[in-house]
C-alpha positions in Angstrom: -23.6 -13.9 -5.0 -23.0 -10.8 -2.9 -24.3 -7.6 -4.3 -22.7 -4.3 -3.4 -24.7 -1.2 -3.0 -23.9 2.4 -2.7 -25.7 5.4 -1.3 -25.5 9.0 -2.3 -25.2 11.9 0.1 -26.2 15.3 -1.1 -23.7 18.0 -0.1 -24.5 21.5 -1.2 -21.8 23.0 -3.5 -21.6 25.9 -1.1 -20.4 23.6 1.7 -17.7 22.1 -0.5 -16.7 25.6 -1.7 -16.6 26.9 1.9 -14.5 23.9 3.0 -12.3 24.4 -0.1 -12.7 20.7 -0.9 -13.7 18.5 -3.8 -16.3 15.8 -3.4 -13.4 13.2 -3.6 -11.5 15.0 -0.8 -14.6 15.0 1.4 -15.0 11.3 0.8 -11.4 10.8 1.8 -11.8 12.9 5.0 -14.9 10.8 6.0 -12.9 7.6 5.4 -10.0 8.9 7.6 -12.4 10.0 10.3 -14.3 6.7 10.4 -11.0 4.8 10.5 -9.6 7.0 13.3 -12.8 6.4 15.3 -12.5 2.6 14.8 -15.7 2.6 12.8 -14.1 1.2 9.7 -11.2 -1.3 9.2 -8.1 -0.1 7.4 -9.2 -2.0 4.3 -12.7 -0.6 4.2 -11.6 2.9 4.9 -8.9 2.7 2.2 -11.6 1.3 -0.2 -13.9 4.2 0.7 -11.1 6.7 0.1 -10.4 5.2 -3.3 -6.7 4.8 -2.4 -4.1 2.1 -2.5 -3.1 0.7 0.9 0.3 2.4 0.7 -1.1 5.8 -0.2 -3.8 5.6 2.5 -1.2 4.6 5.0 0.9 7.6 4.0 -2.1 9.9 4.4 -2.8 8.5 7.9 0.9 8.8 8.8 1.0 12.4 7.6 -1.7 13.1 10.1 -0.2 11.2 13.0 -2.9 8.5 12.9 -1.6 5.1 13.9 -2.7 2.1 11.9 -4.6 -0.2 14.2 -4.7 -3.3 12.1 -5.3 -6.6 13.8 -5.7 -10.3 12.7 -9.5 -10.0 12.5 -9.2 -7.0 10.1 -6.6 -8.8 8.1 -8.9 -11.8 7.7 -11.8 -9.5 6.8 -9.6 -7.8 4.1 -8.5 -11.2 2.7 -12.2 -12.3 2.5 -13.0 -9.1 0.7 -10.2 -9.7 -1.8 -11.3 -13.3 -2.4 -14.9 -12.1 -2.9 -13.7 -9.6 -5.5 -11.6 -12.2 -7.2 -8.3 -10.4 -6.6 -6.6 -13.4 -4.9 
């Protein structure tokens, strides 16, 4: 059985206030950035952002970020869905 783990990052409230962002928005920004830099697949970035595939794709599109989704990423996402019991 695969166990998932999370980590916490401390961000001072002053930073969120200065950026005029919520913690959730910061997490979404990080997910978008990591996806754009090819550090996360579409599925993993979408998961991190806490969005559905359609909503995350719209967010990327609104920023002019192309979805670079290949067969390997599709297979990775399918394996993740199977592991989660969603298919």
